[in-house]
C-alpha angles and dihedrals in degrees: 000000000000125000092251092051090050091048091055093052098053120077091219139054134206119238091264092048091046090052090053092044092053097032091237133135118249091245090059093050091046090052090052091052092046091052090044090236092133131042115242144162124231115210117204090349093290122052116073126216131184132200110238089225090058091050091050091047090049093053094042094046112137089236090064094052116111106200124218120244088249092055092048091051091048092052092046091052090047090051092050091050091049091050091049091050091052096052123098110226116199 
């Protein structure tokens, strides 16, 4: 079994594996753990591990989403329609 196959079977990753998984430098991942931006486990007070699900959730967080111009226009039109439906015209 190759390293990559083994990595896909486990629900968790070491710091080094998480860096590779997210294409981040260790310093960046350490800063996220220090700021408590990302969930992690600390084994024996030193080694850090991350659940793949937590890493996926972190990347796919709504706050990280950059919407397309088309999506923004669609939401703006939706908002205008909702406002118009709520108004009382006399």
